[in-house]
Backbone bond lengths (Angstrom), bond angles and torsions (degrees), N, CA, C in turn:
res aa  C-N    CA-C-N  psi(-1)  N-CA   C-N-CA  omega(-1)  CA-C   N-CA-C  phi
1 M - - - 1.462 - - 1.540 110.03 -
2 S 1.313 117.04 150.39 1.459 121.69 -174.49 1.529 111.45 -76.81
3 K 1.325 114.90 158.20 1.460 120.74 175.73 1.530 109.79 -62.25
4 H 1.342 114.68 -32.33 1.467 119.42 179.86 1.530 110.94 -62.75
5 Y 1.345 115.32 -40.02 1.471 120.16 179.09 1.523 111.14 -62.85
6 F 1.350 115.72 -45.91 1.468 119.81 179.93 1.516 111.44 -64.44
7 A 1.325 116.73 -35.30 1.467 120.22 178.25 1.519 110.84 -64.47
8 I 1.354 115.44 -41.71 1.460 119.90 179.09 1.528 110.46 -64.72
9 M 1.345 116.02 -44.14 1.458 120.45 -179.83 1.522 111.40 -63.06
10 K 1.329 116.64 -40.59 1.471 120.77 179.02 1.522 110.43 -61.85
11 T 1.343 115.60 -43.55 1.465 120.25 178.55 1.521 111.04 -62.73
12 F 1.353 116.06 -41.58 1.463 120.69 -179.94 1.526 111.57 -63.45
13 I 1.337 116.47 -43.94 1.468 120.88 -179.05 1.525 110.48 -63.68
14 I 1.333 116.35 -43.14 1.465 120.16 179.19 1.524 110.12 -62.08
15 F 1.349 115.70 -43.06 1.469 119.65 179.34 1.522 111.26 -64.19
16 A 1.341 116.85 -41.83 1.463 121.06 -179.66 1.525 110.90 -63.23
17 C 1.325 116.01 -42.52 1.477 119.85 178.44 1.520 110.76 -64.18
18 F 1.331 116.24 -41.62 1.466 120.45 178.44 1.520 111.04 -62.17
19 L 1.363 115.43 -42.56 1.458 120.25 -179.96 1.522 110.94 -64.44
20 L 1.339 116.81 -41.53 1.463 121.36 179.49 1.515 110.91 -63.10
21 I 1.322 116.18 -44.52 1.471 120.82 178.77 1.524 109.92 -62.94
22 S 1.339 116.48 -42.04 1.467 120.61 -178.96 1.509 111.18 -63.77
23 L 1.355 116.87 -44.34 1.460 120.58 179.77 1.510 111.26 -64.54
24 T 1.343 116.63 -40.93 1.467 120.47 178.44 1.514 110.90 -62.82
25 T 1.355 116.00 -41.65 1.459 120.70 -179.60 1.522 110.38 -64.40
26 M 1.338 116.32 -40.94 1.462 120.16 179.40 1.518 111.07 -67.54
27 A 1.348 116.19 -35.75 1.459 120.10 -174.98 1.515 112.44 -75.90
28 Q 1.321 117.09 -24.13 1.457 119.73 179.02 1.517 109.56 -146.31
29 Q 1.301 116.41 116.79 1.454 120.94 178.70 1.518 109.57 -149.84
30 T 1.318 116.26 150.51 1.464 121.65 177.37 1.517 108.59 -113.84
31 M 1.322 115.16 133.06 1.458 120.83 -178.57 1.527 109.77 -133.89
32 P 1.326 117.61 154.24 1.473 119.16 173.19 1.521 109.41 -60.44
33 L 1.318 116.92 142.62 1.458 120.63 179.71 1.526 111.12 -68.64
34 Y 1.332 116.29 -31.02 1.462 121.75 179.69 1.518 109.97 -120.99
35 E 1.309 115.36 143.35 1.458 120.52 170.47 1.525 107.39 -93.41
36 G 1.315 116.07 115.22 1.461 119.11 -179.39 1.515 112.00 88.79
37 V 1.327 115.89 -132.75 1.460 122.26 -171.81 1.534 111.41 -71.48
38 I 1.323 116.03 132.97 1.459 122.14 174.34 1.529 107.54 -86.82
39 P 1.329 118.84 122.23 1.476 120.00 -174.76 1.523 112.43 -61.84
40 G 1.327 114.62 133.69 1.460 120.38 176.70 1.509 114.96 74.20
41 A 1.339 117.68 7.28 1.464 120.27 -177.87 1.525 111.31 -86.22
42 K 1.328 115.61 140.67 1.456 121.51 173.36 1.537 108.83 -90.92
43 P 1.322 117.77 143.19 1.465 119.28 178.23 1.523 110.82 -65.15
44 G 1.308 115.95 144.95 1.461 120.10 179.80 1.514 110.70 167.28
45 P 1.326 116.61 173.48 1.460 120.89 -178.54 1.524 112.12 -72.96
46 D 1.324 115.38 160.42 1.455 121.71 175.38 1.532 108.05 -88.07
47 N 1.337 116.61 105.96 1.461 121.77 -177.48 1.527 113.18 -103.15
48 E 1.339 116.14 20.26 1.463 120.68 -176.67 1.532 111.87 -56.84
49 V 1.339 114.98 140.34 1.463 121.68 -179.70 1.523 109.47 -125.88
50 T 1.334 116.00 129.38 1.466 121.76 175.20 1.520 108.87 -112.17
51 D 1.330 115.98 129.28 1.459 120.93 -176.36 1.518 110.10 -134.73
52 H 1.330 116.32 126.24 1.458 121.44 174.71 1.521 106.79 -101.84
53 G 1.328 116.45 99.62 1.460 122.11 -171.65 1.516 113.50 -71.37
54 T 1.316 115.64 165.53 1.465 121.18 177.81 1.528 111.51 -65.10
55 D 1.329 116.19 -18.36 1.477 120.73 176.47 1.525 112.14 -82.96
56 G 1.338 115.91 2.03 1.453 120.45 178.24 1.509 114.81 84.98
57 I 1.321 117.62 -0.09 1.466 121.11 -177.30 1.528 110.51 -89.24
58 L 1.322 115.62 128.44 1.461 121.93 176.68 1.520 108.65 -88.41
59 R 1.320 115.96 116.87 1.463 121.83 -177.31 1.526 110.37 -117.93
60 V 1.336 115.03 139.16 1.463 120.50 173.78 1.519 107.55 -122.48
61 S 1.321 116.38 126.98 1.466 121.21 -178.72 1.530 110.25 -123.24
62 K 1.319 115.11 171.44 1.470 123.07 178.31 1.534 111.67 52.61
63 I 1.335 115.48 43.36 1.467 120.60 -178.16 1.524 109.55 -80.19
64 S 1.324 116.38 122.13 1.465 120.91 176.51 1.528 111.63 -125.39
65 R 1.333 116.40 -8.44 1.457 121.56 179.18 1.536 108.67 -124.68
66 P 1.322 116.62 90.18 1.468 120.80 -173.11 1.523 112.74 -69.17
67 T 1.335 115.15 152.17 1.462 120.98 -179.95 1.525 110.43 -134.46
68 L 1.322 114.65 166.44 1.463 123.00 174.39 1.528 107.41 -127.88
69 T 1.332 116.28 121.27 1.461 120.70 176.73 1.519 108.73 -105.46
70 V 1.331 115.51 126.39 1.461 123.15 -170.29 1.529 110.37 -103.41
71 Y 1.331 116.10 130.31 1.464 122.85 174.92 1.527 107.78 -124.17
72 L 1.323 116.38 103.23 1.456 120.67 -177.43 1.526 110.18 -101.76
73 P 1.330 117.24 135.53 1.466 119.95 175.65 1.527 110.30 -76.40
74 E 1.318 115.83 174.93 1.455 119.93 174.95 1.521 109.17 -59.78
75 K 1.320 115.41 142.82 1.462 119.63 -177.99 1.524 110.86 -62.66
76 S 1.324 114.84 139.10 1.460 120.69 177.81 1.524 109.01 -122.39
77 K 1.326 115.35 172.78 1.456 119.99 -178.98 1.530 111.74 -75.31
78 T 1.322 116.29 -19.13 1.467 120.41 178.96 1.527 109.98 -110.70
79 L 1.306 116.27 157.98 1.462 120.88 178.46 1.529 109.98 -68.14
80 T 1.314 115.51 143.61 1.459 122.24 -172.79 1.524 111.89 -92.49
81 T 1.335 116.07 144.64 1.465 121.63 169.25 1.528 108.62 -70.49
82 A 1.317 116.97 147.14 1.469 121.78 -179.23 1.520 110.60 -124.78
83 I 1.325 115.87 145.19 1.462 121.41 174.75 1.523 109.11 -130.86
84 I 1.316 115.42 127.43 1.468 122.77 176.55 1.524 107.77 -97.51
85 I 1.335 117.03 125.62 1.466 122.01 -171.15 1.522 111.29 -107.69
86 F 1.342 115.25 131.87 1.453 122.07 176.12 1.530 108.86 -117.80
87 P 1.329 118.75 107.01 1.466 120.76 179.12 1.525 111.83 -64.42
88 G 1.324 115.53 161.39 1.464 120.60 177.86 1.518 111.95 -87.91
89 G 1.340 114.12 -172.74 1.458 119.50 179.49 1.512 114.15 141.94
90 G 1.338 117.04 19.09 1.458 120.29 173.92 1.510 114.91 63.84
91 Y 1.333 118.48 22.61 1.461 123.75 -173.85 1.529 111.00 58.41
92 G 1.351 115.51 24.46 1.463 120.57 176.28 1.509 112.03 -117.16
93 I 1.348 115.61 -25.98 1.457 122.78 176.62 1.532 108.19 -147.36
94 N 1.310 116.24 175.19 1.461 122.81 163.90 1.521 107.12 -114.68
95 A 1.331 117.34 118.23 1.474 121.46 173.92 1.523 106.98 -82.68
96 I 1.317 114.72 74.06 1.464 121.43 -160.61 1.521 114.97 -81.22
97 G 1.331 117.23 -9.43 1.456 120.16 179.65 1.507 112.39 -81.06
98 H 1.347 116.57 -77.09 1.466 119.89 -174.82 1.528 113.62 -74.76
99 E 1.336 117.17 -14.50 1.466 120.41 176.75 1.527 111.63 -111.52
100 G 1.325 115.75 14.09 1.459 120.34 -179.91 1.512 112.12 -141.71
101 Y 1.318 116.47 -85.54 1.456 121.35 -174.29 1.530 113.09 -60.64
102 D 1.335 117.05 -41.82 1.471 119.84 -179.54 1.528 111.13 -63.05
103 V 1.317 115.89 -40.48 1.466 120.92 179.35 1.527 110.25 -67.05
104 A 1.332 116.10 -40.49 1.469 120.69 -179.51 1.530 111.05 -63.49
105 K 1.317 117.14 -40.42 1.474 120.55 179.42 1.527 110.71 -64.42
106 W 1.324 116.41 -38.09 1.465 120.11 177.35 1.528 110.96 -65.94
107 L 1.325 116.83 -45.87 1.461 120.88 179.15 1.531 110.53 -61.28
108 Q 1.313 116.35 -40.91 1.457 121.57 178.84 1.531 110.95 -57.74
109 K 1.330 116.90 -43.05 1.464 121.17 178.15 1.522 111.72 -66.96
110 E 1.344 116.02 -26.95 1.459 120.85 178.18 1.529 112.69 -82.06
111 G 1.345 116.61 2.13 1.454 120.60 179.44 1.511 114.17 84.37
112 I 1.332 116.66 18.09 1.468 122.54 -179.42 1.528 108.88 -111.11
113 A 1.314 117.07 132.18 1.461 120.99 176.17 1.527 109.23 -72.96
114 A 1.323 116.35 130.16 1.471 120.87 -176.58 1.523 110.19 -122.67
115 F 1.324 115.21 143.54 1.461 121.95 -177.35 1.524 108.25 -134.71
116 V 1.317 117.13 115.60 1.467 121.31 -179.46 1.525 109.22 -95.81
117 V 1.328 115.51 123.71 1.465 120.77 179.43 1.529 109.86 -98.68
118 K 1.301 115.35 121.39 1.471 120.80 168.92 1.527 105.10 -93.61
119 Y 1.334 114.90 94.02 1.463 120.20 -171.63 1.522 111.46 -92.41
120 R 1.334 115.06 158.29 1.465 121.11 -175.32 1.528 112.54 -66.11
121 I 1.304 115.00 143.27 1.459 121.76 174.46 1.530 108.55 -86.29
122 P 1.339 117.87 126.92 1.472 120.14 -179.13 1.529 111.41 -56.05
123 D 1.326 116.09 124.46 1.465 120.57 -175.98 1.526 108.31 -160.35
124 T 1.325 116.57 122.94 1.463 120.18 -179.94 1.524 112.02 -66.80
125 A 1.332 117.25 -17.11 1.460 120.38 179.08 1.521 112.10 -77.16
126 T 1.346 117.04 -21.77 1.468 119.97 -175.38 1.521 113.77 -116.93
127 M 1.336 118.11 -8.69 1.462 119.09 -178.58 1.520 111.70 -145.04
128 D 1.321 115.10 150.47 1.463 120.86 -177.55 1.528 111.63 -66.30
129 N 1.326 116.45 -39.62 1.466 121.43 -179.30 1.522 107.42 -136.96
130 K 1.325 116.33 97.18 1.465 119.76 -173.73 1.530 112.83 -64.90
131 E 1.325 116.77 -21.37 1.463 121.90 -179.28 1.524 112.42 -62.12
132 I 1.334 117.61 -34.06 1.457 120.20 -173.76 1.527 113.78 -105.16
133 G 1.325 117.73 -7.18 1.465 120.42 -177.01 1.522 114.00 -54.94
134 P 1.351 119.00 -53.33 1.464 119.51 179.51 1.533 113.31 -61.05
135 L 1.342 116.80 -37.66 1.466 119.67 -179.99 1.527 110.85 -68.76
136 Q 1.320 117.48 -36.80 1.465 119.77 173.65 1.524 110.36 -57.77
137 D 1.333 115.93 -42.66 1.464 120.05 -179.45 1.530 111.23 -66.37
138 A 1.328 116.54 -38.40 1.463 120.31 178.13 1.534 110.48 -63.96
139 E 1.325 116.20 -42.86 1.462 120.18 178.10 1.527 111.29 -65.03
140 Q 1.319 116.02 -41.80 1.458 119.61 179.39 1.526 111.15 -63.17
141 A 1.325 116.36 -35.75 1.464 120.38 179.30 1.517 111.00 -64.33
142 I 1.323 116.82 -46.57 1.471 118.83 -179.29 1.532 110.48 -69.89
143 F 1.327 116.87 -32.81 1.469 120.68 174.44 1.526 110.57 -62.38
144 L 1.326 116.24 -46.99 1.460 121.25 -177.09 1.529 111.26 -64.59
145 V 1.328 116.15 -43.65 1.466 120.23 -178.95 1.524 110.77 -65.51
146 R 1.322 116.96 -45.47 1.476 118.99 -178.94 1.535 111.66 -70.09
147 S 1.323 117.66 -38.44 1.468 119.58 -177.76 1.524 111.74 -70.27
148 K 1.335 116.87 -23.09 1.466 121.32 178.16 1.531 111.75 -107.99
149 A 1.315 115.91 23.17 1.468 120.63 -175.44 1.527 111.95 -56.77
150 K 1.304 117.33 -41.52 1.462 120.45 -178.98 1.519 110.97 -64.75
151 T 1.316 116.57 -42.20 1.467 121.35 178.71 1.524 111.21 -63.52
152 F 1.338 115.99 -41.32 1.461 120.37 -178.15 1.531 112.91 -81.36
153 G 1.325 117.16 -12.24 1.456 120.78 -178.77 1.516 113.36 72.15
154 I 1.335 115.90 34.12 1.468 120.02 -177.42 1.523 111.03 -113.22
155 D 1.325 114.77 160.83 1.458 122.06 175.92 1.531 108.09 -86.44
156 P 1.327 118.83 113.46 1.472 120.62 -177.99 1.522 113.51 -64.15
157 K 1.362 116.62 -12.60 1.459 120.97 178.35 1.527 112.00 -97.44
158 K 1.341 115.99 6.81 1.461 121.08 176.12 1.526 109.48 -133.92
159 V 1.332 114.31 60.00 1.461 121.93 178.81 1.525 108.23 -113.83
160 G 1.311 117.01 112.57 1.455 121.58 -179.91 1.510 112.23 -109.38
161 V 1.321 115.72 170.37 1.458 121.64 175.43 1.521 108.85 -123.61
162 M 1.321 115.34 146.69 1.460 121.94 178.86 1.526 108.43 -131.67
163 G 1.332 116.05 131.06 1.448 119.47 -179.46 1.510 112.56 -136.94
164 F 1.322 115.59 143.06 1.452 122.98 177.37 1.523 109.03 -110.33
165 S 1.341 116.87 131.66 1.465 121.40 175.02 1.534 110.47 54.79
166 A 1.344 118.58 -119.96 1.462 119.78 177.94 1.521 111.42 -65.39
167 G 1.344 116.81 -26.77 1.463 119.65 172.22 1.514 110.99 -64.84
168 G 1.343 115.85 -27.97 1.461 120.84 173.29 1.512 111.02 -69.26
169 H 1.331 115.95 -36.57 1.465 118.83 175.13 1.516 110.12 -63.68
170 L 1.327 116.68 -42.74 1.462 120.46 179.17 1.526 110.92 -64.06
171 S 1.327 117.35 -41.67 1.472 121.18 179.03 1.519 111.36 -64.65
172 S 1.331 116.77 -43.00 1.468 119.54 179.70 1.535 111.43 -72.39
173 T 1.336 116.61 -27.16 1.466 119.83 174.81 1.525 109.59 -66.39
174 L 1.332 116.15 -47.20 1.464 119.43 177.25 1.524 110.74 -59.87
175 S 1.332 116.65 -38.31 1.462 121.61 -176.63 1.522 113.18 -72.12
176 T 1.340 117.80 -15.84 1.468 120.86 -179.20 1.532 113.43 -119.04
177 H 1.339 117.17 -11.79 1.467 121.11 -179.98 1.534 112.23 -112.13
178 Y 1.307 118.44 7.90 1.461 122.41 -167.77 1.529 113.72 -61.59
179 R 1.330 117.47 -23.03 1.467 119.38 -177.69 1.527 112.54 -68.85
180 N 1.311 116.69 -28.34 1.470 120.87 -177.00 1.527 109.29 -101.30
181 A 1.340 115.56 76.74 1.457 120.72 -174.24 1.529 111.84 -64.52
182 L 1.328 115.32 136.13 1.459 122.27 179.20 1.518 112.13 -97.71
183 I 1.331 116.33 -6.40 1.460 121.13 176.80 1.521 108.62 -122.13
184 N 1.313 116.55 165.90 1.462 120.99 178.45 1.529 108.02 -81.36
185 S 1.320 116.07 93.06 1.465 120.94 -173.24 1.524 113.49 -93.46
186 G 1.333 117.22 -6.58 1.454 119.89 -177.82 1.519 110.66 60.56
187 K 1.335 116.51 -127.58 1.464 121.21 -179.32 1.529 112.29 -96.63
188 I 1.322 117.55 6.41 1.467 121.61 179.79 1.533 109.10 -81.05
189 S 1.335 116.25 125.61 1.466 120.42 179.56 1.521 110.98 -72.64
190 M 1.320 116.21 139.17 1.462 122.22 176.75 1.534 111.53 -89.24
191 R 1.314 117.46 -5.49 1.460 121.15 -176.05 1.526 111.22 -77.57
192 P 1.335 118.54 121.42 1.464 119.85 172.59 1.522 109.69 -66.30
193 D 1.321 116.48 153.36 1.463 120.09 178.26 1.519 112.12 -83.95
194 F 1.322 116.82 -21.47 1.467 122.18 173.72 1.526 108.20 -160.95
195 T 1.323 114.92 162.78 1.456 120.92 -174.51 1.527 109.81 -131.64
196 V 1.332 116.29 134.48 1.462 122.14 176.84 1.528 107.51 -118.50
197 L 1.329 116.12 120.16 1.464 120.88 -173.12 1.528 109.42 -124.07
198 I 1.332 115.83 113.67 1.460 121.53 -176.81 1.527 108.53 -110.01
199 Y 1.330 116.28 121.10 1.468 125.09 -170.59 1.534 111.50 33.35
200 P 1.348 115.63 59.55 1.457 119.42 -171.67 1.530 114.29 -81.74
201 V 1.316 114.11 152.20 1.463 121.49 159.13 1.525 105.11 -83.84
202 I 1.314 116.55 125.94 1.471 121.40 177.90 1.521 110.01 -117.18
203 S 1.321 115.14 -47.70 1.459 121.89 -174.88 1.530 111.03 -100.67
204 F 1.323 115.29 147.81 1.474 121.47 172.54 1.531 110.92 -108.52
205 S 1.323 116.63 14.28 1.464 120.58 -178.16 1.527 110.41 -69.09
206 D 1.321 116.20 159.30 1.467 120.97 178.12 1.529 111.54 -64.61
207 S 1.321 117.17 -30.30 1.461 120.62 -171.98 1.529 113.17 -76.64
208 I 1.326 118.40 -46.24 1.471 119.83 -176.82 1.527 113.18 -125.21
209 G 1.309 117.59 -6.44 1.462 120.36 -175.89 1.524 113.18 -72.35
210 H 1.334 115.48 160.86 1.461 120.89 174.80 1.526 107.83 -92.17
211 I 1.326 115.75 106.49 1.463 120.97 -171.18 1.522 111.75 -67.53
212 G 1.343 117.53 -31.31 1.458 120.29 178.24 1.519 112.22 -62.77
213 S 1.321 116.45 -45.65 1.469 120.38 177.76 1.526 110.39 -64.69
214 R 1.328 115.67 -40.93 1.468 120.35 179.30 1.525 110.97 -61.50
215 K 1.315 116.31 -44.91 1.465 120.78 -179.46 1.524 110.99 -62.84
216 N 1.342 116.66 -43.86 1.461 119.41 -178.35 1.519 112.53 -65.49
217 L 1.340 116.87 -33.20 1.458 119.54 -178.18 1.531 112.69 -87.64
218 L 1.339 116.61 -44.02 1.467 120.30 -170.99 1.518 114.47 -107.98
219 G 1.327 117.48 -9.19 1.456 119.53 -178.95 1.521 112.65 99.94
220 E 1.316 115.55 -179.96 1.464 123.10 -171.61 1.530 113.20 -67.70
221 H 1.320 117.20 -42.45 1.468 119.98 -174.21 1.531 110.80 -132.12
222 P 1.322 118.64 71.72 1.467 120.00 178.89 1.522 111.45 -70.89
223 S 1.306 116.45 152.96 1.465 121.60 178.02 1.519 110.05 -72.20
224 K 1.333 116.03 162.72 1.461 120.63 176.34 1.526 110.35 -60.86
225 E 1.333 116.43 -38.00 1.462 120.40 179.48 1.529 111.12 -61.59
226 K 1.324 115.27 -40.54 1.464 120.06 179.70 1.522 110.73 -70.53
227 I 1.309 117.71 -40.41 1.472 121.69 177.29 1.525 110.29 -60.32
228 D 1.322 116.06 -45.32 1.468 120.41 179.84 1.530 111.17 -65.26
229 A 1.326 116.20 -36.11 1.461 120.22 -178.27 1.524 112.22 -65.39
230 Y 1.336 116.74 -23.61 1.468 121.08 179.71 1.527 111.93 -113.79
231 S 1.310 117.25 14.20 1.470 121.90 169.41 1.516 105.84 -96.98
232 N 1.316 115.50 93.39 1.468 120.70 -160.03 1.521 115.07 -70.83
233 Q 1.333 117.42 -17.98 1.469 118.51 175.54 1.523 110.86 -64.73
234 L 1.334 117.19 -22.31 1.462 121.57 -179.05 1.525 112.22 -79.54
235 L 1.339 117.04 -12.85 1.461 120.84 -175.52 1.522 113.37 -107.78
236 V 1.319 117.01 3.00 1.463 120.69 177.96 1.526 109.70 -64.96
237 D 1.329 116.34 137.07 1.458 121.32 173.98 1.524 108.78 -141.44
238 K 1.300 117.02 -172.12 1.469 120.63 -173.08 1.524 113.10 -66.96
239 E 1.340 118.11 -14.22 1.460 121.39 -179.60 1.532 112.94 -99.83
240 T 1.320 117.27 0.09 1.466 120.45 -179.92 1.531 109.48 -65.06
241 P 1.342 118.49 138.96 1.470 120.69 -176.89 1.528 112.77 -65.29
242 P 1.336 117.34 154.58 1.469 121.52 172.34 1.523 110.37 -58.79
243 A 1.329 115.98 156.62 1.468 118.59 -175.58 1.522 112.38 -142.98
244 F 1.324 114.04 148.26 1.466 123.70 170.40 1.513 106.47 -117.74
245 L 1.346 117.16 129.66 1.462 121.63 -178.68 1.519 110.88 -128.10
246 A 1.328 116.23 146.82 1.462 121.84 174.36 1.526 108.47 -139.11
247 H 1.342 116.14 135.44 1.462 120.37 -174.60 1.530 108.71 -156.90
248 A 1.320 116.75 143.24 1.469 121.15 174.64 1.524 109.34 -95.80
249 K 1.343 115.91 141.58 1.461 120.41 -177.26 1.526 112.80 -69.36
250 D 1.343 117.16 -20.65 1.465 119.73 179.17 1.529 112.15 -98.19
251 D 1.316 115.63 16.13 1.463 121.40 178.22 1.527 109.78 -69.80
252 P 1.344 118.50 131.79 1.469 119.39 175.47 1.528 112.97 -62.54
253 I 1.340 117.08 -24.62 1.460 119.56 167.85 1.522 106.52 -83.91
254 N 1.293 116.02 108.55 1.464 124.04 -169.57 1.525 112.46 -47.37
255 Y 1.335 115.86 125.48 1.460 119.84 -179.26 1.526 112.63 -66.44
256 Q 1.330 116.76 -10.39 1.458 119.22 173.15 1.529 111.48 -61.99
257 N 1.330 117.20 -21.91 1.461 119.83 174.52 1.520 110.57 -55.95
258 S 1.327 116.46 -46.20 1.460 120.21 179.89 1.521 111.51 -70.78
259 I 1.313 116.31 -37.53 1.463 120.26 -178.11 1.527 111.27 -64.58
260 V 1.323 117.40 -45.19 1.472 118.77 -177.09 1.526 111.18 -67.04
261 Y 1.337 117.28 -32.58 1.466 119.22 178.15 1.518 110.21 -71.43
262 A 1.332 116.50 -43.82 1.463 120.39 177.88 1.528 111.10 -61.38
263 D 1.332 116.73 -42.30 1.467 120.30 179.21 1.527 111.34 -63.69
264 A 1.324 116.16 -37.95 1.470 119.51 179.28 1.526 110.78 -65.12
265 L 1.333 117.23 -38.66 1.462 120.86 177.65 1.528 110.91 -67.18
266 K 1.334 116.14 -41.93 1.472 119.97 -179.95 1.527 111.64 -61.63
267 K 1.313 115.97 -33.16 1.462 120.76 179.18 1.525 110.86 -57.51
268 Y 1.345 116.38 -32.77 1.465 121.09 -179.77 1.528 112.26 -103.33
269 H 1.334 116.17 13.96 1.467 122.33 177.25 1.531 111.98 58.72
270 I 1.328 115.51 36.28 1.465 121.73 177.42 1.528 108.28 -90.81
271 P 1.336 118.70 133.14 1.468 120.88 -179.82 1.533 111.93 -55.59
272 V 1.329 115.66 127.00 1.467 120.60 -179.99 1.515 109.08 -149.63
273 E 1.317 115.50 142.44 1.462 120.81 173.84 1.513 108.28 -129.55
274 L 1.331 115.67 128.52 1.458 121.96 -179.93 1.520 108.70 -116.90
275 M 1.315 115.81 120.97 1.458 122.62 -179.40 1.525 108.28 -109.01
276 L 1.331 116.56 111.25 1.458 121.21 -179.02 1.526 110.32 -106.29
277 F 1.331 115.47 129.90 1.462 122.23 174.86 1.528 109.09 -99.72
278 E 1.311 117.47 142.01 1.462 119.88 174.39 1.523 110.91 -67.64
279 K 1.339 116.74 -38.31 1.459 122.53 -179.41 1.525 109.72 -132.00
280 G 1.310 114.97 164.11 1.462 119.85 177.23 1.508 113.81 147.63
281 G 1.349 115.62 -23.99 1.461 118.13 179.16 1.517 111.85 67.26
282 H 1.320 115.13 -145.18 1.466 121.04 -174.91 1.527 110.32 -125.34
283 G 1.322 115.23 146.61 1.461 120.41 170.59 1.509 115.12 80.81
284 F 1.333 118.12 24.66 1.461 119.75 -175.84 1.531 113.04 -81.42
285 G 1.309 117.80 -3.48 1.455 119.92 177.25 1.516 112.23 66.07
286 M 1.337 116.71 -130.45 1.463 120.53 -177.89 1.519 113.26 -83.47
287 H 1.317 117.51 -18.75 1.466 120.32 -171.02 1.524 111.47 -122.91
288 N 1.318 116.63 106.44 1.454 121.90 173.55 1.521 107.83 -87.14
289 Q 1.331 115.97 105.20 1.457 120.57 -175.22 1.524 112.73 -65.77
290 A 1.329 116.95 -16.39 1.465 120.60 -178.35 1.521 112.96 -90.55
291 S 1.327 117.46 4.18 1.465 120.50 -176.73 1.526 111.40 -132.32
292 K 1.323 115.90 143.32 1.458 120.91 174.56 1.532 110.47 -78.43
293 T 1.320 115.96 -30.29 1.465 121.31 179.01 1.518 109.42 -93.81
294 Q 1.321 117.53 132.14 1.458 122.06 -176.98 1.523 110.82 -112.96
295 W 1.329 115.90 141.23 1.451 119.84 -175.87 1.537 113.77 -64.23
296 P 1.351 121.51 -33.66 1.464 118.22 179.55 1.528 113.30 -58.15
297 D 1.334 116.66 -39.43 1.472 119.73 178.21 1.525 111.19 -63.32
298 E 1.327 115.43 -43.08 1.468 119.92 -179.47 1.528 111.23 -69.65
299 L 1.329 116.53 -33.18 1.461 119.77 178.80 1.519 111.18 -63.09
300 I 1.325 116.95 -44.40 1.468 120.24 -179.90 1.526 110.20 -60.17
301 K 1.333 117.10 -42.64 1.474 120.63 177.80 1.527 110.41 -61.38
302 W 1.330 115.88 -44.22 1.460 120.57 -178.36 1.537 111.07 -64.74
303 M 1.327 116.80 -41.16 1.467 120.66 179.91 1.533 111.10 -64.00
304 K 1.321 116.52 -42.29 1.466 119.87 179.54 1.526 110.71 -62.51
305 K 1.332 115.87 -36.42 1.465 120.51 -179.50 1.533 111.45 -76.23
306 T 1.325 116.37 -43.12 1.462 121.57 -171.81 1.525 112.40 -81.91
307 L 1.336 117.50 -33.62 1.465 121.26 -174.19 1.515 113.18 -103.73
308 R 1.322 116.78 15.43 1.467 118.92 -173.49 1.518 112.68 -63.69
309 N 1.339 117.57 -23.92 1.452 119.77 178.00 1.519 111.27 -88.72
């Protein structure tokens, strides 16, 4: 074969490798959640800690510099649905592996654009008002996704949020507090188009609420007014987004959290699906080993039915 042929092949291989790297970079990238100043942040060092535990769970703690990791599916002729993911962790950590990155990779394969938020951990040492820090990050995430919808190839009218455990509390907070924006959102709506809540904390009440999450967000002795303000089933109205929920009855985070939110949505005739497992406990991520039926399969069916318009 001629030297000319080998030269052409070498050029082609280099171009193909460059294209593959470029597509991979576009399909998955991590960016700061904010450009410049983080609202309400106190100056100080970055003390973030990442730990891969013996239980296989990837945990990130002491988060003061939030990020957004983007997982884009292959480009299609139609605009893509997007889901912004908030991992759980009791507002003390982000369980960012099995409740974040793993879920995003699955959604990406399903043709859905996924965005994992590594949101700030409430801490008076790093923020002026720890109560609103995570919600600011949630609002900024939906602002960023919608404002860059054209770049990401997504439908700005089909942007949902998904939260696990305390991430479910954050998702339901955004879904019920969206009118009172904590960031400068301009004309971008903070309202999610749908909400996915997996073994969520919804209520901060003494009876069914998760007191650990409440303490980390609101402090040791919050007032009744403050507890009610973050018991999100109490804030549902006719404009609250549709929701899909999944919860195990033997979860230490009382499954009544999911029931009261679903009941509140039904009161206003808002589309909602509640999937209850007899067993499964807490923190099972995408795979409940105690059940033959898995929530990801049911979620896809629900999304096709609910978002078809």
